[in-house]
N, C-alpha and C positions, 0 to 999 in steps of 0.2 A: 377240473374246474378252472385252474389257471390257464390251461390251454384254450378253453372256451372263451375266457376273458380276453386273452391276447388276440384271438381270432376276431372277436367283436370289435376290439379297439382298432385292429388293422383294417377292418371293413369300414369303420367310421372315417378313419383317416383317408382311405382310398376314395370314399364317397365325396369327402370334402375336396380332395384334389380334382375329382371329376367335375364337381360343381364349379370350382375355381376355373378349371379349364374351359367349361362351357358357359361361363358367365357372360351375359350380353347386357350391356348397359345402355339404356335409352335415355334421351334428354328431350323433354318437352318444354317449349317456350311459348308463353301466352302472348296475346296481343295487348296493346295498351298505349299506342302512340309514342310520344316522347318518353313516357315511363319505361318503354321497352329497352331504352339504352342501359337500364340496370342489368340486362342480360349480359352485357359486356363485362361488367365487374364480376359477375358470378363465373363466367367463362375463364377469366384470369385466375380465379381460385382453383377451378377444376384443372386447368393446365399446370398450375404450380405443383399439384399433387401427382401429376403423371397419370391421371386417370384416362383410360382409353374409352371414348364414347363410341358405341357401335351403331347407333341409329339416332337421328335427330328429327324431331317433328316440331312444326311451328305454325302459328297463325298470325297474320298481319305483321306487326313489327317483329314478332317472334319468328316469322317466316323469313323476313329480310336478313336478320342476324343469324338465324339458324342455317340458312342456305350458304351464307358466306363462311360460316364455321365449317360446314360440311364440305365446302369447296377447298378447304385447306388453310384458311386464315386462322391464326391463333387469337386468343382473347386480347393479347397485348397488341397485335397488329390491328385488330378492329378498334381498339382504343385510340391508336394513332390516327387511323383513317377518319373516324367519326368526329374527332376533336377538330379536324380541319374543314369539315363540311359546313357550308353556309346553308342551313336548313330553310331559311326564309326564301332564298333563291331557288332551292330545290322544289319546295312545296308550291310556290307561286308560279312556277314555270317562268321565272325571270330570266329571259335570254340576254346574253351580252349585247350591248348596244351595237357592237361591230357587226352583228349578224343581221341587222335590220337595214333595209333600204332607207334612203333619205326621208321619203314620205312616211314610212312606217315609224321612223324615229319620232316624227312630229306627233303621231298618234300616242306614242308611249309617254311623251313629254308635255302633253297638253291636256289630256282628258283624265279625270279621276275615275269615271265610271263608263263602262262600255257594255251595252245591252243589245242582243239580237232584236231586230225589228222587222216583223214579217206581216204583210197584209194589215198594216196599221195597228198591229198588236205587239206589245213587248213580250218577248220570250226569254225567260230566265235560262241561263246555261245549265246543263245537266250537272256540272261540277265546277268548282273553282279552278281546278287544274286538270290538264290533259295528261299529266304525269310524264311529260317528255324528259325533263331534267332528271327525274328519279330513274327512269328507264336507262338513260344515257350513262348515269353513274354506275348502276348495277351491271350493265352490259360490259363496261370496261373492267370492273372488278372481277367479273366471272368469265372473262374471255379465255382464260387458261383451261377452263372445263367446258368450253362452248360446244365441243363436239359430242359431249355426253348427253344422250337423249333419254336414257334410263337413269333416274336419280339414285337408284340403288347402286349404281356403278361409280358414284362420286367417291372421293377419298373417304368420306363418311356417308353412308346411305341416308337419304333424306326424303321427306314428303311434307306438303303443306296443305292447308285447308282453305277452300273458297266457298262462296255461297252462290247458287244459281238464283238470280233475282226473279226469274220468271216462275220458278216452281217453289222457291223457298227451301230447297233441299241443299244439304252440304255436298261438296264435291272434293274428293281427295285427288290431289295433283301429284303425280310421281313420275310422269314421263312427258317428254316434249321439250319445249323451249323453257329453260330454267328461269331466265330473267322474266319472261312473260308470265310464267306461273306465279312467281313471287309478287309481281305487280298485281295480279288478280287477287291474291290472298290479302294484300294490303290496301286494296282500293276502297278506302273509307268513304261511304256514301256522302255526297255533297262536296267532299274534298277532292277526290279523284274520280274521273269518269270510269264506268265499267270497262272490263276487258273481255273480249270475245275469244274463246278458245273452243275449238271443235263445235262451233255453232251454239255455244252456251254463253249467255251473258252473265259474267261473273263479277261479284263484288267481294268486299272484305269477309274473310272466313269467320271473323269474330261474331258475325250476326247469328250464326247457328252453332259454331263449335270453336270457342276461343281457347280451348285447352284439350287438344286431341290425344288424351292419354289412352283411351280404349283402342283407338286405331294404332297407336304405338305398341301397346301390349300385343296386338294381333301380329306384329312383325317378329314375335318370338323373343322379346327382351325379357330378362329375368328381374332386373332392377331398374326402377325409373327415378331419375332426378328431375324434379319439376320446378320451374321458376315461374311464379305467378305475379304479374305486374298489373293485374286488373284492379279496378277501384271497387270499393263498396258503394252503396248508394250515397250520393252527395246531398247536402242540404241546400236550401235556396241561396245562402251566401256564397257557396262554392260553385254554383251553376252560372258561370260568368261568360262562357263562350258557346258558340254553336256546336263545336265538336263535343263539349262537355254534355250538352243536352242530348245529342244523338247517342252518346255512349251510355248515358243514364237510362235512356229508353231500352237500349239493348241489355243493360245490366240487370233489369228486372228478372230476366230468365237466367243469365249466366251465373248470377250469384247463387241461385238455388242449385244449378248444376254443379257448382264447385263444392258444395257441401258433401256430395258423394265422391267427386273426383279427388278431393284432397285425401280421403281415406285410401284411395287406390295408389297414392304416390308414396314411394318408399322414403325418399328424401325430399321434403317439401320446403322450398325456399321462397319466402315472401318478403321482399325488400320493403323497408319503411319509406315509401314515396308518396304518401297520401297528401303531402303538402305541395306536390307538383301537379300541374295540369297536363293534359294529353298533348298540348302543343308547346310545352315549356322546353323546346329544344335548346334555347339559349342557356339553359341550366344543365346541359348535357354532362359536363364534368362532375357536377355534384351528384347527378342521378347515377352515373357509372360508379362513383365511390360508394353510394348507398347499396348498390348491387354487390360490390366487393365486400362490404361490411356484413351484408346478409349471408353471403357465402361463407365467411369466416365463422359465423355463429353455428354453422352446420359442419365445421371442419372435422370433428371427431367422427361423425357418421360417414363423411366422405372418405376419410382415411381407411375405413373398414372395407372399402372397395379396393381390392388388391391392385396396385399399380401394374400395368402390363409393360413389360420391357420394351415392346415395340412402340409404345405411345410416344416417348420422347424422341425416338429416332424418326417417327413419322412427322412430327412437328419440325424437326431439323431438316429433314429431307425435302419437304415441300417448300421450295423457294419460289415465291410468286413474283415473276418479273413482269412489270407492266409493259405492254406492247408500245414501243416507241414508233413503230411503223407497221403497216399492213399492206398486203397486196390484194387488190380486188380483181379477181379473175373474170367473173361474169356478174352481170347486173340484171336481175329479173324484177320488173315492175308490173303491178297489176292494179286496176281500179281507177286509172286516170281517164279523163274524157275531155273536158274543156281545156285542161292544161296538158300540153303534149309531153311526150317522153323527153324530148330535147329540153323543154322548159325545166322539168324536174331535175334532169342531169346537170343542166346549167347552174341551177341553184346549189346542187350538191357538189358541183365541180369535180365530178368523177368521170373516169374513162376506164373501160374494161382493160384488164391487163396492166394497170398502173399501180406502182408502189407509191404510197403516200404516207405522210406522217399521221399518226393516229389522231393527234389534236386537229389536224386539218380535216380529217374525216368527220370528226365531231362538229367542227365549225360549219362544214357543209350541211350537215343535218340541221343544225341550228338555223342556217340561212333559209332552208326550205320551210321549216316550221314557223319562222318569224314572218313569213308572208301572210299568215292567217288565212290562206286559201284552202287549207285542208283541215278537216275535223279530226282525222286520224292519219298518222303515218307510222305504221307498224313495220318494223324491220328486224332482221337478224343476220348475223354473219355465220355462214355455214362453212365448216372446214372442207376444203377440197382434197380428196384423198389422193388423186393422181398428180395434182400440181400443188406446189407450196402456195398457201394463201387461202383466201376466203371468197365465197360467193355471197353477194349481197342480195337477199330476198326481201322485197318490200311490197307492202300493200297499202295503197292510199285511198282515203275517202274524201272526196272533194267537199268543201263546205257547201251545204245546201242553202243556207241563209246568207244573202249578200248585202243586206241592208242593216245598218246599225245606228242606234241612238246613243250618243255619247254626251256626257255632262262634265262640267268643271266649274269651279268657283275661283275667284281671285280678288285680291285687294292690293293696290299699290298707291303711292303718293301722287301719281300723274293721272291715271284713268279712274282712280277710286274703285268702288265696288263693282263687280261684274259677275253675272251668272252665264255660263257658256252652255248653249244647247247646240248640238251638232247632229246632222244627218249625213251619213256616209253610205254611198251606194256603189258597189262593185258590179262590173258587167252591165253598165248602163246602156252603152251602145255597142261595145265590143267586149270580147272575153278578157282582154288585158287592160281594161280601163278602170278608172276610179273617179267618182265625183264626191266632193265633200263641201258642205255648207255649214259655216259657223255663224251663229247669231248670239251676240253678247248683249244681255239685258242688264241694265243697272244705271249708274250715274252718267255713263257715256255709252249710248247705244252704238254698236259697231257690227260689221259683218265681214266674213272672209269666205270667198268661194274659190275652189280649186278643182280643176279637171285635168287628168293626166292619162294619156294613152302610153302605158309603160312598155317600152321595147328594150329595156335593160341596157345592154352594151351597144345597141343601135341608137339612132336618134329618136328619143321619145318626144311626144307632142303635148304641150301643156297650155292651159288657160288659167289665169288668175284674175280675180276681181276683189278688191279690198276697200273697206271704208273705215276710217278712223276719225275720232274727234275727241277733243278734250278742252277744258276751260282752265286757264293757267296764267299766272303772272310770268311773262317771259322777257328776255332781254330786248330792249327797244332796237338794238343794233341789228337784229335779224330782219327788221321791217322798215326802218327809216334810215335816211342818210344822216351823216353827222350833223349837218346844218339844221335839219329838222329836230334832231334830238336836243341840240343846244337851244334852239328857238322856243321849244315847248317845255324845256326843263324836264325831260323824261329820262328815266333810267330803266324802269320796267313798265310793261303795259299788260293790263288784264285783258286777255283776248279769248275768243272762241276760235279754235283752230280745227279745220276740217280738211281731210285729205282722202281723195278717192283715186285708187291706182288700178289700172287694167293692163294686163300683160298677155301677149301671145309669145311663146318661146319654144325653142328646141333644146333638148338636153341629152347628153350622152354620158355614160359612166365608164370610168377606167378603174375597175374594182368597185366595191360597194362604197368606198370612202372618198372617191375622187370623181368630181363631176365638172363638166364644162357646159355652159349654157349660152345661147344667143337669142335675142328676141326684140320685139317692138313693145313700146310702152306708151300708154296715155295716162297722164296724171292731172287731176283737177285739184287745185288748192284754193281754199277760201279762208281768209283770216279777217275777222272783224272785232271791233271793240265797242262797248256801250258805256264804258266807265271813264273814258278820257275827259278830263276837265280842261278845256282850252277855249279861248275866244275864237280861235280859228278853226276848230274842229267840231263837227256835229256830235249829237249824243250817240249815234251809231256810225262809226267810221270804218269803211272797208279798206283794208290794207292790200288785200290780194283776192282776186277772183279770176283765176287764169287756168286755161287748159294748156298743158305742155305735152309735146310729142317727142319721143326720143327712140333711139336704138341703143341696145345695151349688150354687154357680154360679161360673163363671170366665170371664175374658176374657184372651186371650193374643195378643200381637203379637210376631212374631219375624222380623226381616229380617237377622239376623247372617249373614255369608257363611261362617262356620265356627263350630262349637260350641265347640271347644277353643282355637283360636287365631284369633279373629275380627280382621278388619282394618277392617271397616266394618259399620254397621247399627244398628238400634234394637231393644230388647227390652223387653217389658212383660208381666208375668204377675200378674194380680189374682185373688184367690180369697176366697170367703166360705163358711164352713161353719156351719150352724145345727144344733147338737146338741139333739135333742128327747127322746131316750130312752136309758136305760142299764140294764143288768141289775142284779140285786140286790146284787152284790159292792160296787158303789158306792152304799151306802145313802143317802148324803146328796146324791145327784145332783139338781141343778136345771138348767133350760135355760140354755145359754150359746151364744155365737157367737164365732167367731174370724175376723178379717179379716187378710189378708196380701197384700202387694204387693211386687213386685221390678221395678226399672227399670234399664235399662242403655243406654249410648250408646258406640259405638266409632267412632273416626276415626283416620286415618293421616296422618302428615306426609310419609311416603315409602313405598316398597315394603317397607322394612325396619322402620320404626317405627310401632307402633300403640298407641293409648291407649284403655283400657277404663274408663269411669266407671260405677260402679254405686251404687245406693241401694236399700235395702229396709227395710220396716217392717211391724209387725204389732201387733195388740192384741186383747184379749178383752173382750167385753161380757157381763154377766150373772154367773152363779154362779162363784166362784173356788175352790170346794172340790176340783174336779178339776184336778190339777196335771200329770198325765202328758202332757197335750196342750199344755202351755205351750211357749213358745219356748225353745230351747236352742242357744246359740252355741258354736262351737269346732270345730277341725279344718279339713281341706282336702278339697275334692272336689265332685262333682256328684251329682245324683239322690238326695240324702239324703231320708229318709222323714219323714212328719209335719211338724212345725214345727222340725226340726233345721236350723240355718243354719251354713254354713261360716264360720269366723273364724280366720285365721292368728294365730299367737302363743300359742294356747291349744289344749289337747287337746279332742277331741270331747266335746260335751255338758258343758261346764265352766261356762258362764254361763247362768243361767236366770231367767225372769220371765214375767209374762203380757203384757208389751208390750216392744217394743224399737225402736230406730232404728239403722241401720248404713249407713255409706258406705265405699266402697273405690275405689282407683285402681290399675290394673295397667298398667305400661309393658312392652310386648313388643318385643324387638329380635331379629329373625331374622338371626343373624350369618352364616349361610349356609343353603342350602336345607334346610328342615325342621328346623333346629336353632335353638332359641329360648332367649334369656336373658330372664327376667322379673324386674322390680323391682315390689314390691307393698306397699301400705299399706292397712290398714283400721281404722276407728274406730267405736265403738258405745257406746250407753247401753242397758242392759237391766235391768229390775226390774219390780215390780208397779205398775201404774197410772202409768207415767211421763208419759202424755199428760194426766192429771189434775193431776199435781204440777208440770208444766212442765219436768221434767228432760230431756225429749227435746230441748229447745232449748238445753241447756247444753253446756259443753265435755265431750268424751267421757270417760267413766270408764275405758274399756278401749281399748287400742291394740295393734296388732300389725304388724310389718314383716317382709317376706320377700324373699329372693333365690333364684331358681330357675333350673334348667337343664332343658330338655325336648327330646326328639327325637320328631318326629311320624312314626310308623311305620304300616305296614299293620295292625298289631295294635292300634293306638291310641297315645296319648301314653305315653312313658316319661319320668317326671319325678322329680326330686329337688328339695326346697325346704327351705331353712334359714329359720327364722322366730325372731323375738325379741319378747318382750313387756316393755315398760318397767315395767309394774306388778308383774309377777312377777319381774323381773330374771332371767329364765331363757329359754333357747332350746329350740326343738322342731324336729326334722327330720320332714318328711313324704315318703313315697315312694309312688308308684303306677306300675303297669304296665298298659297296655291301656285299652280303652274302659271307661267306667263303666257298670255295669248293676246 
């Protein structure tokens, strides 16, 4: 009997050892948008226990983090990576300003809304984002496993789920391009555009299977650890965003599915993240911590999974070294038509057989995407077996819609309120041209027309026509001689100011940030007043009604990372106009030239603190009888016309002269995301011929200081600024809403 008992005991022990030896642990990670960051906290707990995961399955955000974990990243590494990611730029495909050409920067810095416009019908885009930034980030993170086409051969075998939008059926992705597969699994409808794989149009796998436990069991795992970051049904108070509504619709089915799937999960982990939305990426650290806390509550159950001795060695052995440089051996492009191969390679700045910095490669891709000439640019880097390096395989889909309707709003103290309506047409006459017409409706109707035949680094050809008008009290010195000012006892004059400028120009680029231009200009200026009270002046007095003709040249360098709230970069804009002819209204006209230069340098002491140092100067050579085009300082803003220069502490067009020197310092502190406090000071000398008299090198005659608060919104900056002038012993408030145009 005792022998039989010993034999039975030995058999049980042996069976337990066999079970331990054959134990396969599966990990399933659900989708849930920003809530999915809780997976990282759970992974940190799993790693701390030395548990070896044998298979990973994921959907949507679970696919993103699951694929990275399967590629060799530890939970701790993922924590470090995602705490540094700016999700607003990732999701919105917010490309660096440096990747855009000069005219593309104007589009990004002037219009709040951009809509495709085809056959006089507005077409809404298929998604808010093309997913370019997300793809770029994942490709770089997964480059060390880029050659693996069978996901079961990853450091940890992996698969993810997607949805075929044409059939409504689920698609299990376990082979092919890992980055592209993860993009398909996480392509949330309306947020990211669908991904095409093997001629299937795929979207977020959460639509049909947000917790693929059955598919994971089929891989032969014995025990499943499941992390569920899905929502229950939300009430009306919590349905505040479009993604919330979309997920609520999808949750009608998935919540019922989970009732059965939870029972199939051996260790079910449900982080307490109901108070976070699916787009609350700014709360990432808190969500990760919630995941860690949820993992700790299951720590006793997790400890029962016997640690595998190889697990810790596996984490230590896999040292993921980011690629500092790569060699592109061959470049295969497909799908292009209107835009040539040389055009695409020129934007990418790539040559076959060239070794380049990985960041330069990424910048080149950004340059191409930023043209907005392509709806799709799908690419991958394939390892070259015979030669060290990669082959770039890319497929492009040129944008079918070339007409866009763009909108913007603005308010400032000079032009007052304005609604901007823009119509932009690419390929109007040639494949590489662009025409744009702005119409500003509001207190001061304005327009701006631009046409450019873009030849990049060759000489491009452009046309511009612009009309501006405003009604304002301005310095009398800009319009009248000193004797007239004294005789009529005038300091400021309430005028209607109109300016129409037409230009024909040639422009060439030296890099995206440096341009030289030459051209011809016609300018018509009309200035009149109906409010002057004088015995010698009529009720409507015309100060100026003249057409001026000039030739001009300009040099522009702009590496600012942001137009309105820069944190780094250099800016230079130099301009010379030679006025050769004027109409008969200006009877005393003689030739003159105006030189103008503006220099800026921005640096940051931290992510929060930025210092913007600016200096500008200008002078006139030749005849001084024409005063309307003299320099005029005062006010706050951007894109001021002619030789009007912002100068806080004074109202617009308050200080005038034919020469000036100005310096300014702006300290920008971003107290929290997109909220800025600015401290500003500017100093200037302005008068006639200050460079001849040496006054430009004396202590400043005019000073102004300001304190402002600004919010950076999709409409543009919303700003309020208090300023004070010691000379006037008076303060002025400035307000503006929206992009300047």
